[in-house]
VEXLUMBA-173317 format. One line per 3 residues: number of its first residue (from 1); for each residue x, y, z of N, C-alpha, C, O. Coordinates in steps of 0.001 Angstrom, whole numbers, plus 524288, in hexadecimal, padded with zeros to 5 digits. Example, Ala and Ser with C-alpha at 12.3 -4.5 7.8 and 13.67 -1.06 7.14 Angstrom:
1 = 83386:7E9C6:81E78:8300C:7EE6C:81E78:83390:7F31C:81E78:8379C:7F309:82111 ~ 83232:7F736:81BA8:83566:7FBDC:81BE4:83264:8001E:81EBE:83461:80472:81F67 .
REM end
This chain:
1 = 4F0B9:187A3:80AB2:4EE13:1854E:80F23:4F182:1811E:811A8:4F178:18085:8166E ~ 4F46F:17E45:80E8D:4F74A:179C6:81098:4FD1D:17AB4:8112F:4FFD8:17789:8138E ~ 4FF03:17EF0:80F19:504A0:17FF3:80F39:506CB:18030:814BB:50452:18253:81842 .
4 = 50B6D:17DFE:81576:50E15:17E46:81A79:50BF6:17AAA:81EA0:50DA1:17B02:8231F ~ 50865:17740:81D54:50612:173D4:82140:50941:16ED0:821FF:508E1:16C4E:82615 ~ 50C6A:16D54:81E09:50FB2:168B0:81E7A:50CD1:16390:81E01:50F07:15F7F:81F51 .
7 = 5080F:16390:81C37:5053D:15EA0:81BC2:503D9:15D34:8162D:5007B:159E5:81545 ~ 50663:15FA7:8127C:50562:15E94:80CFB:50995:15AD7:80AFC:50E32:15C2E:80AD6 ~ 507EB:15618:80970:50B9A:1520B:807DF:50AC2:1504D:80246:50664:15057:80044 .
10 = 50F06:14EC6:7FFD1:50ED8:14C6B:7FAA4:50CB3:146E2:7FB46:50E78:143F2:7FEA5 ~ 508EC:1457F:7F80D:5068A:14053:7F855:509E8:13C0F:7F5F5:508E2:13771:7F6D7 ~ 50DE2:13D79:7F2FA:51132:1398C:7F079:515FD:13852:7F3CF:51712:133C8:7F4F7 .
13 = 518DF:13C6D:7F55B:51DBE:13B64:7F847:51D54:13C9B:7FE1A:520CE:13B26:80117 ~ 5191F:13F44:7FFCD:51850:1404A:8055C:51B0A:14521:80779:51A8A:1464B:80C1D ~ 51DE3:147F7:8043F:5209B:14CA6:8061A:51CC2:15123:806C9:518A6:15146:8044A .
16 = 51E27:154D4:80A3B:51AEE:15978:80B07:51B3B:15CEA:80635:51F74:15DF8:80428 ~ 516B9:15EA1:80477:5168F:16205:7FFDF:517A4:167A1:8018B:5167B:16926:805F4 ~ 519D8:16AA4:7FE07:51B43:17009:7FF3D:51851:173BC:7FB9E:516E4:17261:7F73B .
19 = 51778:1786E:7FD9C:514C2:17C63:7FA94:5187F:17F96:7F74A:51CEF:1809D:7F8D4 ~ 516A0:1811E:7F2C6:519AA:18453:7EF23:5161F:18896:7ED02:5119B:1879E:7EBAF ~ 5183B:18D58:7ECB2:51549:191A3:7EA66:5166A:191BF:7E490:51AF0:191C1:7E2F0 .
22 = 5124F:191D6:7E172:512D2:191D7:7DBC7:51039:196C6:7D99A:50C9B:198F0:7DBE9 ~ 5122C:1986E:7D52A:50FC3:19CD0:7D263:50E9D:19B08:7CCD4:511E5:198BA:7CA2C ~ 509D0:19C34:7CB2D:5084B:19AC1:7C5EC:5042F:19E9B:7C40E:50064:19FA8:7C6D2 .
25 = 504EB:1A0B1:7BF71:50139:1A45B:7BD1B:4FFF7:1A8E7:7C0C0:4FB80:1AAAA:7C106 ~ 503E8:1AAC5:7C388:50340:1AF36:7C703:500BB:1ADF1:7CC3A:4FFBF:1B179:7CF57 ~ 4FFAF:1A909:7CD3C:4FD49:1A774:7D236:50138:1A462:7D56C:5047F:1A18C:7D357 .
28 = 500CF:1A505:7DA80:50420:1A21A:7DE18:500BD:19E04:7E0CA:4FC67:19F30:7E281 ~ 502AF:1994F:7E127:4FFE3:1952C:7E3E3:503D0:19180:7E669:50877:19197:7E533 ~ 501D0:18E43:7E9F4:50523:18A9C:7ECD8:503F6:18515:7EAFF:4FF73:183A9:7EA22 .
31 = 50816:181FD:7EA68:50771:17C70:7E947:50A6C:1795C:7ED69:50DF0:17B66:7EFFB ~ 508F5:17473:7EDFD:50BD5:170E3:7F165:50E16:16C8E:7EDFA:50B8C:16AA2:7EA60 ~ 512E7:16B16:7EF34:5153F:166D1:7EC40:518E2:163AB:7EFBE:51AC9:16587:7F3C0 .
34 = 519C4:15EE7:7EE19:51D4D:15B6C:7F0DB:522E5:15D2E:7EFB0:52424:15E30:7EB27 ~ 52650:15D94:7F3A2:52BB0:15F2D:7F294:52EA1:15B4B:7EF1E:53257:15CC3:7EC6F ~ 52CFB:1565B:7EF2D:52F89:1526A:7EBE1:52DEE:152EC:7E629:5308A:150D1:7E2B6 .
37 = 529AF:155AF:7E527:527DB:1564F:7DFC9:52BC8:15968:7DC82:52CD1:15821:7D7FD ~ 52DEE:15D84:7DEEA:531CD:160B0:7DC16:53688:15D76:7DA89:538CC:15E3A:7D65D ~ 537F9:159E0:7DDEA:53C81:1568A:7DCD2:53B08:151DC:7D971:53E34:14E59:7D897 .
40 = 53646:151D8:7D790:53441:14DB7:7D430:5345F:14851:7D6CE:534F6:1444C:7D43C ~ 533C7:14863:7DC0B:533A3:14380:7DF01:52E12:1421E:7E0AC:52D29:13E0B:7E30F ~ 52A6C:1457E:7DF68:524F9:14492:7E0E7:52179:1469F:7DC8D:522AE:14A8F:7DA11 .
43 = 51D25:143EE:7DBA7:519AF:14559:7D754:514F9:1489E:7D8F7:511B4:149E8:7D5AF ~ 51490:149FA:7DDF8:51016:14D0B:7DFB0:51048:15272:7DD3E:51440:15525:7DD85 ~ 50C03:153F8:7DAE1:50BA9:15921:7D865:50A9F:15D41:7DC8A:5088B:15C1C:7E0B9 .
46 = 50C1B:16215:7DB4E:50AEF:16647:7DEF7:50512:1675A:7DEDB:5026C:16642:7DAFF ~ 5031E:1697F:7E321:4FD8F:16AAD:7E38E:4FD06:1705B:7E54F:4FFD4:17227:7E8C7 ~ 4F967:1731E:7E2E0:4F88B:17894:7E45A:4F5FB:178D5:7E9B2:4F297:175AC:7EAFA .
49 = 4F7A6:17CA1:7ECC8:4F5B6:17D3B:7F222:4EFCC:17E2E:7F236:4ED0C:17BFC:7F57D ~ 4EDD9:1816A:7EEA5:4E843:1828B:7EEBE:4E508:17D9E:7EDA7:4E0ED:17CDE:7F009 ~ 4E6D5:17A48:7EA1B:4E422:17552:7E900:4E465:171B1:7EDB9:4E07E:16F53:7EF3C .
52 = 4E90D:1714B:7F00B:4E9C7:16DF9:7F49C:4E670:16FE0:7F92E:4E3F6:16CBC:7FBD8 ~ 4E65E:174F9:7FA14:4E341:1772E:7FE5E:4DD79:175EB:7FDB8:4DAD3:17486:8017B ~ 4DB89:1766B:7F8EA:4D60C:17547:7F7EC:4D4E2:16F7A:7F8DA:4D0ED:16E28:7FB3E .
55 = 4D83C:16C1B:7F704:4D76B:1667A:7F7BA:4D76A:16516:7FD88:4D417:1621A:7FF4F ~ 4DB19:16738:80077:4DB5B:1661E:80618:4D680:16842:808DA:4D43B:16599:80C27 ~ 4D4E7:16D05:80788:4D031:16F4C:809DF:4CB68:16BEE:808A9:4C820:16B12:80C12 .
58 = 4CAFE:16A06:803D1:4C691:166B4:80256:4C6AA:1618F:80559:4C294:15FB4:80713 ~ 4CB4E:15F3A:80602:4CBA0:15A4F:808E5:4CA43:15B1B:80EB0:4C7AC:157CE:8110A ~ 4CBFE:15F70:810F5:4CA95:16097:81662:4C4AE:1615F:816E0:4C241:15F6C:81A8A .
61 = 4C265:1643B:8132A:4BCC1:1651B:81342:4B9CD:15FF4:812C0:4B5F2:15F14:8157E ~ 4BB9B:15C87:80F3B:4B924:15762:80EAA:4B984:1544C:813C2:4B5D3:151A3:8154F ~ 4BDF1:154AE:8164A:4BEDA:151E0:81B2B:4BB17:153BD:81F71:4B8BB:1508C:82228 .
64 = 4BA8B:158D8:82005:4B75C:15AFD:82443:4B190:15B30:82312:4AE63:15AC6:826A9 ~ 4B016:15BCF:81E2D:4AA9F:15CC2:81CDF:4A831:1585A:819B6:4A4FF:1594A:8163F ~ 4A9B5:15397:81AE9:4A74B:14F12:8185D:4A1A0:14EA5:81A2D:4A04A:15039:81E84 .
67 = 49E57:14C80:816CF:498CC:14BEF:8181C:497F1:14886:81CE9:49440:14964:81FDD ~ 49B4D:144AE:81DB7:49A8E:14141:82241:49BE9:14405:8275C:49B53:141BE:82B8E ~ 49DB4:148E3:82710:49EE8:14BEC:82BD0:49AAD:14FF1:82D0E:49B64:15329:8308F .
70 = 49647:14FD0:82A3F:49208:1537D:82B4F:49076:1535C:8310D:48FE1:15771:83387 ~ 48FC9:14EB2:83321:48E1E:14E31:83893:4923A:15071:83C47:490DD:152F5:84025 ~ 4973E:14F90:83B23:49B66:151BC:83E6F:49B1C:157AF:83E91:49BB3:15A13:842B2 .
73 = 49A33:15A13:83A00:499DA:15FC8:839CA:49503:161B6:83CAA:49539:165B6:83F54 ~ 490A4:15EE8:83C28:48BEC:16063:83F03:48CD0:16008:844E5:48B2F:1637F:847CE ~ 48F62:15BE1:846A6:49092:15B49:84C32:4941E:15FAB:84E24:49362:161B8:8526E .
76 = 497F0:1610F:84AF5:49B78:1654C:84C5A:49885:16A73:84CD3:49976:16D7A:85071 ~ 494F8:16B70:8492F:491D2:1702B:84957:48E74:1704A:84E3F:48E17:1744F:850DC ~ 48BFF:16BE1:84F7E:488C4:16B95:85439:48C0A:16C8E:8591D:48A5D:16F5D:85CA4 .
79 = 490AF:16A40:85955:493F2:16AEE:85E00:495DA:1708B:85E78:4966B:17288:862CF ~ 496DE:17328:85A07:4985E:178AB:85A34:49401:17BF4:85C85:494FC:17F6C:85FB4 ~ 48F27:17ADC:85AEC:48AAB:17DC2:85D00:48A08:17C95:862C8:48935:1801F:865ED .
82 = 48A6A:17797:8642D:489B2:175F8:86994:48DEA:17844:86D1C:48CCF:179BD:8718D ~ 492C3:17895:86B2A:4971F:17A6B:86E57:49803:1804A:86E04:49BAF:18251:8705D ~ 494AF:18307:86B22:4954D:188AC:86A91:494EB:18B42:86FF2:4914A:18A1A:872E2 .
85 = 49898:18EC1:8714F:4988B:19148:87680:49379:19437:87797:49192:19423:87C01 ~ 4913E:196CE:873A7:48C59:199A2:8748E:487EF:195D7:875C0:48493:196F5:87900 ~ 487EF:19152:8731E:48414:18D44:87415:48475:18B6F:879CA:48083:18B0D:87C83 .
88 = 4893E:18A50:87B8A:48A03:18896:880F2:4886F:18CDA:884CD:48620:18BB8:888DC ~ 489AB:191BF:8838D:4884F:19627:886F6:48267:1969B:88794:48070:1975E:88BE6 ~ 47F93:1961F:88333:479DA:19665:8837B:477AA:191FD:886CE:47423:192DA:889F6 .
91 = 479B3:18D54:88621:477D4:188E4:88941:478D9:189CC:88F10:47583:1889B:89251 ~ 47D6F:18BE3:89063:47EAC:18D00:895DE:47B1F:1913B:89813:47971:190E5:89C91 ~ 479FA:19536:894EF:47678:19960:896C2:470F6:19741:8979A:46E51:198CE:89B4E .
94 = 46F38:193BB:89436:46A12:19157:894DC:469FA:18E1C:899DF:46628:18E45:89CCA ~ 46E2A:18B2F:89AE1:46E72:18829:89FC1:46E30:18BBE:8A47F:46B93:18A84:8A858 ~ 470E8:1902D:8A439:470D2:193F2:8A88A:46B61:1960F:8A980:469BC:19698:8ADFD .
97 = 46892:19743:8A552:46334:1992D:8A5DD:45FB9:194E7:8A81B:45C69:195FB:8AB6C ~ 46070:19013:8A655:45D6D:18BB1:8A87D:45E39:18B4A:8AE61:45A7D:18A71:8B14A ~ 4630C:18BE4:8B020:46445:18B83:8B5B4:46196:18FF4:8B8B8:45F55:18F11:8BCDF .
100 = 461DA:194BE:8B697:45F4A:19932:8B925:4596B:19856:8B971:456FC:19977:8BD6F ~ 45724:19658:8B53A:45180:1955D:8B531:4500B:1912C:8B934:44C0C:19188:8BBDB ~ 45359:18D45:8B990:4525E:18918:8BD72:45285:18B4D:8C2FC:44F3D:189F6:8C63C .
103 = 4565D:18EB5:8C40E:456C1:19123:8C944:451F7:19471:8CA75:44FF3:19454:8CED2 ~ 4501F:1976D:8C68B:44B79:19AB2:8C760:446BF:19745:8C865:44396:19877:8CBD2 ~ 44637:19306:8C577:441C3:18F7F:8C64A:441D5:18D31:8CBC8:43DBB:18C91:8CE36 .
106 = 44681:18BEE:8CDBC:446E1:189F0:8D319:44536:18E1D:8D701:44299:18CF1:8DADE ~ 446BC:19304:8D5FB:4451E:19744:8D970:43F45:1983E:8D90B:43CCE:199A7:8DCEC ~ 43D05:19786:8D474:43769:19849:8D3BC:43439:1946B:8D6F0:42FE3:1959B:8D8A2 .
109 = 43662:18FDA:8D7BB:43398:18BFF:8DAD8:432DB:18DFD:8E06E:42EED:18CD4:8E2F3 ~ 436A0:190F6:8E24F:4364A:192FB:8E7A8:432F2:197EF:8E7F7:42F8F:1985F:8EB5B ~ 433E3:19B9E:8E479:43121:1A09F:8E4A0:42FF3:1A244:8DEFC:4337C:1A2A6:8DBBF .
112 = 42B0F:1A334:8DDE3:429A6:1A50D:8D8B4:42AA9:1AAE9:8D890:428AE:1ADDA:8DBCF ~ 42DBD:1AC88:8D4CC:42F3E:1B202:8D47C:42E96:1B3EC:8CEE9:42FE9:1B12E:8CB31 ~ 42C8A:1B8A0:8CE5D:42BD3:1BAED:8C937:4311C:1BBE7:8C6A2:431B3:1BB16:8C1EE .
115 = 434ED:1BDA2:8C9AA:43A27:1BEBC:8C792:43CB8:1B9B8:8C594:43F39:1B9B1:8C17A ~ 43C0D:1B571:8C891:43E50:1B074:8C6DC:43BAD:1AE77:8C1E4:43E48:1AC69:8BE6A ~ 4369C:1AF10:8C18F:433C1:1AD64:8BCEB:43581:1B08E:8B82E:43643:1AE67:8B3F2 .
118 = 43626:1B5B8:8B8EB:437F7:1B918:8B4B1:43D75:1B780:8B2FB:43E91:1B738:8AE4F ~ 440EB:1B674:8B6CE:4464A:1B4E7:8B586:4464D:1AFAE:8B2A3:44959:1AEF6:8AEFC ~ 442FF:1AC18:8B432:4428B:1A70C:8B19A:440DD:1A7C0:8ABF1:442E9:1A51F:8A87A .
121 = 43D2D:1AB43:8AAF4:43B73:1AC5C:8A59B:43FE3:1AEB1:8A25D:44088:1AD4D:89DCE ~ 442FF:1B244:8A4B6:44776:1B49D:8A1EF:44B76:1B06F:8A066:44D70:1B05C:89C05 ~ 44C94:1ACFD:8A41D:4505C:1A8DC:8A306:44E5E:1A519:89ED8:4515B:1A35B:89B81 .
124 = 4495D:1A3DF:89F0A:4471B:1A05F:89B12:4477F:1A2DE:895AB:448A4:1A033:891D6 ~ 4468C:1A7F9:8955C:446F8:1AAC4:8905D:44CA3:1AACD:88E7A:44D9F:1A9E1:889DC ~ 45062:1ABDA:891F5:455F1:1ABEB:89089:457A5:1A67E:88EB9:45A88:1A5F4:88AEB .
127 = 455CF:1A279:89183:4571D:19D19:89008:45515:19BE5:88A92:457D7:19984:8876F ~ 4504B:19D85:88969:44E0C:19C8F:88436:45134:19F56:87FFA:45201:19D2D:87BC1 ~ 45305:1A429:88113:4563D:1A70B:87D4C:45B57:1A41F:87C3F:45CF2:1A392:877BF .
130 = 45DE9:1A23C:8806E:462D7:19F6D:87FD6:46213:19A46:87CF3:46537:198DB:87999 ~ 45DDF:19779:87E44:45CCE:19288:87B9A:45BA8:1936D:875CE:45D30:1904B:8727F ~ 458FD:197AA:8749D:457E7:198F5:86F2D:45CF9:19A1B:86C3D:45DB9:1985B:867D2 .
133 = 46071:19D13:86EC1:4657F:19E48:86C5B:468AE:1994C:86B8D:46B37:198A7:86784 ~ 4688D:195CA:86F5F:46B57:190DA:86F04:46921:18D77:86A9D:46C16:18B03:867B9 ~ 463FC:18D54:86A1A:46192:18A4C:865DA:46338:18C63:86082:46441:1895E:85CE9 .
136 = 46374:1919C:86003:4651F:193F1:85B0B:46AC2:19284:859D9:46C17:19169:8555D ~ 46E1F:19288:85DE5:473A5:19137:85D1A:47458:18B8D:85B74:47778:18A5C:85800 ~ 47171:1881C:85DED:47234:18289:85CEF:46EC2:18080:8588C:46F18:17BEB:85721 .
139 = 46B73:183DD:85661:467FD:1823A:85229:46A91:18319:84CD3:467FF:1847B:84901 ~ 46FAE:18241:84CB0:472A0:182AD:847D1:47232:17D6F:8450E:472DF:1795B:84781 ~ 47115:17D7D:84005:470C3:1786E:83D50:475FF:17595:83D91:47A06:177AF:83BFC .
142 = 475E4:170DA:83F8C:47ABA:16DDC:84012:47AF9:16970:83C1F:47E02:165C2:83CB6 ~ 477D8:169D4:83835:477D6:165FC:833F8:47B27:16835:82F8E:47A0E:16C78:82D9E ~ 47F16:1656F:82DFE:48278:16722:829C5:4814A:163CA:824FE:48167:15EFD:8253D .
145 = 4802A:16660:820B0:47ECC:1639B:81BDD:483B2:162A9:81892:487E2:164C1:819AC ~ 48312:15F83:81495:48761:15E97:810E8:488F2:163AC:80E40:48D8F:16494:80D3A ~ 4851A:166FA:80D22:48639:16C08:80ABD:48964:16F7F:80E7E:48CFA:17241:80CDD .
148 = 48800:16F4A:81388:48B05:17232:81777:490B1:17052:81781:49455:17372:817D8 ~ 4915E:16B30:81728:496AA:168FA:81731:499BB:16ACA:8126A:49E65:16BE3:812D2 ~ 49726:16B1E:80DDE:499CC:16D07:8092A:49B96:172A6:809EB:49FF0:17411:80870 .
151 = 4982F:175D8:80C3D:4998D:17B54:80D3D:49E03:17BBB:81129:4A1A0:17ED3:81073 ~ 49DC0:1789D:81548:4A1F9:17899:8192B:4A722:176F6:816AC:4AB3B:17940:817B9 ~ 4A6DC:17302:81363:4AB88:1710A:810B9:4ADEB:17543:80D3C:4B2A9:17612:80D47 .
154 = 4AAA3:177EE:80A3A:4AC8C:17C15:806BA:4AEF2:18091:809DF:4B30D:182A0:80870 ~ 4AC6C:1820D:80E16:4AE84:18637:81167:4B3A1:184A7:813FE:4B72D:187D8:8149D ~ 4B3F4:17FBB:81579:4B8B4:17DAA:817EB:4BD44:17DD5:81413:4C195:17F6B:8157B .
157 = 4BC4F:17C34:80F40:4C064:17C51:80B32:4C22E:181F5:80A48:4C6D9:1830D:809ED ~ 4BE71:1856F:809EB:4BFC1:18AEE:8090D:4C300:18D0C:80D9B:4C6BD:18FF4:80CC6 ~ 4C19C:18B9E:81252:4C48F:18D59:816EE:4CA22:18B38:816CC:4CDD9:18E13:817DF .
160 = 4CAB8:1863F:8157D:4CFEE:183E6:8154A:4D359:18650:81112:4D822:1865C:81191 ~ 4D0FC:1884A:80CFC:4D402:18AA4:808C2:4D614:1900E:80A41:4D947:19247:8076E ~ 4D448:1922E:80EAA:4D634:19738:81081:4DB4F:1965F:81374:4DB58:19577:8182D .
163 = 4DF90:196AF:81097:4E4BE:1956B:812A7:4E69B:19927:816D8:4EA16:197CA:819DE ~ 4E467:19DCE:8171F:4E66A:1A1C9:81AA4:4E480:1A12E:82046:4E6A3:1A3A5:823CF ~ 4E096:19E01:82123:4DE85:19D67:82670:4E200:199D0:829A7:4E2D9:19553:82829 .
166 = 4E40B:19BBB:82E10:4E74B:1985F:83163:4E439:193A8:83375:4E676:18F80:83460 ~ 4DF18:19456:83430:4DBDD:18FFE:8360F:4DBB1:18B90:83214:4DB8D:186FA:83385 ~ 4DBB5:18CF3:82D18:4DBAC:188F6:828F7:4E0D5:185F8:8291B:4E0E4:1812A:828EB .
169 = 4E51E:188D3:8296E:4EA3F:1863C:8299F:4EAA3:182A0:82E5F:4EC9A:17E41:82DF3 ~ 4E8C4:18476:832E2:4E8EF:1813C:837A1:4E573:17C6F:83716:4E6ED:17828:838B8 ~ 4E0D1:17D21:834C9:4DD44:178C3:833EE:4DFD5:17497:83085:4DF99:16FF1:831BC .
172 = 4E249:17648:82C3F:4E4E0:1728F:828BC:4E952:16FC4:82B8C:4EA01:16B0B:82AF5 ~ 4EC45:172A3:82E8B:4F0A2:17053:83179:4EEA5:16C26:83546:4F10F:16808:835DB ~ 4EA4A:16D39:837D1:4E81B:1698D:83BA1:4E53E:164FF:83911:4E4DF:160C9:83B5B .
175 = 4E33F:165C9:83467:4DFD6:161F2:831E9:4E2A3:15E39:82E3A:4E13D:159A3:82DDC ~ 4E694:1602E:82B84:4E918:15D08:8276E:4EE23:15AAD:8296D:4F17A:15D65:82B90 ~ 4EEA5:15593:828B3:4F37C:152D8:82A07:4F74D:15347:82576:4FBD3:154C0:82626 .
178 = 4F566:151F9:820C8:4F8AC:15285:81C20:4F54B:152AD:81744:4F0D9:150DA:8172E ~ 4F79A:154F1:81339:4F531:1551F:80E10:4F906:15278:80A67:4FD99:153ED:80A23 ~ 4F724:14E97:8079A:4FA83:14BB5:803FE:4F8D2:14CEB:7FE73:4F446:14C47:7FD04 .
181 = 4FCA3:14EB7:7FB54:4FB88:1504A:7F5F2:4FD86:14C1E:7F231:5022C:14AE4:7F21B ~ 4F9FF:149FE:7EF24:4FB37:1465E:7EAF1:4FA1C:14939:7E5D0:4F7DC:14D79:7E5DD ~ 4FBA0:14701:7E185:4FA85:1497F:7DC82:4F4B5:14981:7DB36:4F2D5:14D07:7D887 .
184 = 4F1D8:14594:7DD19:4EC57:14529:7DBB2:4E895:14645:7E02E:4E3D7:14652:7DF5F ~ 4EA9F:1472B:7E4ED:4E722:14841:7E95B:4EA35:14AC7:7EDCD:4EF03:14AC5:7EDEC ~ 4E733:14CEA:7F168:4E963:14F3C:7F629:4E651:14CF4:7FAB3:4E183:14D29:7FAC0 .
187 = 4E915:14AC7:7FE83:4E65D:14892:80309:4E7B9:14BC4:807E6:4EC15:14DB7:8087B ~ 4E3E9:14C3B:80B52:4E499:14F16:81039:4E3D6:14B3A:814AD:4DFE6:1487B:814E6 ~ 4E79C:14B09:81836:4E733:147C9:81CE8:4E637:14B71:8217B:4E937:14F15:82267 .
190 = 4E202:14A74:82455:4E05E:14DE8:8288F:4E29A:14C3F:82DCE:4E3D7:147AC:82EA0 ~ 4E31B:15002:83159:4E499:14EF2:836BD:4DFEA:14D40:839FD:4E096:14B22:83E41 ~ 4DB41:14E22:83814:4D698:14D34:83B23:4D51B:14776:83B3D:4D2E0:14571:8377D .
193 = 4D652:144E1:83F77:4D504:13F54:83FF2:4CF5B:13E96:8418E:4CD04:13A8D:84062 ~ 4CD1C:14277:8443F:4C7DD:141D0:84652:4C39F:14271:84239:4BF1E:14123:8434A ~ 4C4DE:14462:83D94:4C0D7:14547:8399B:4C1C1:141F0:834CD:4C14F:143E2:8306D .
196 = 4C2FE:13D10:83578:4C3CE:1399C:830F7:4BE97:138C3:82E9A:4BE22:135FA:82AB5 .
REM end
């Protein structure tokens, strides 16, 4: 997940860590290590890529899905529903029907006509159908629970662990400034200033 990104640093000497392919017990895996470690100039131990990837995915999930961000996620969900093109289309069609009904009512004031009354009834029925459809679209629960956040977090981690998706690689490139590896911890510095 992190290979080739250039943002993996040794926490002791600050050098960029490099990936190495290892074979053990018939299995192939990738580790990252400080180049100074081989020369015995740095004490940072190598770290397996799968362990590092999981830790980074967990830290990103913690960052995005903290409990204090429940309201932010609810607001985002509401804005997605509000900005949905079909939602806007329905509202515009309802406005158009309102305008047609208003024009017919103005004409009715001058001349009462059976055809105009029938057309007004048709438009009122169409408007009710569209409003009903709009209510169903916007009647999505926008309350996110702590349990929902746990599920979102788990799904997010699982998605990030899928190394083959170009979208995941691009997301990591855009989101992570650097990853610093120490012997006892791994820290992730994010590019996202707006979500502190």
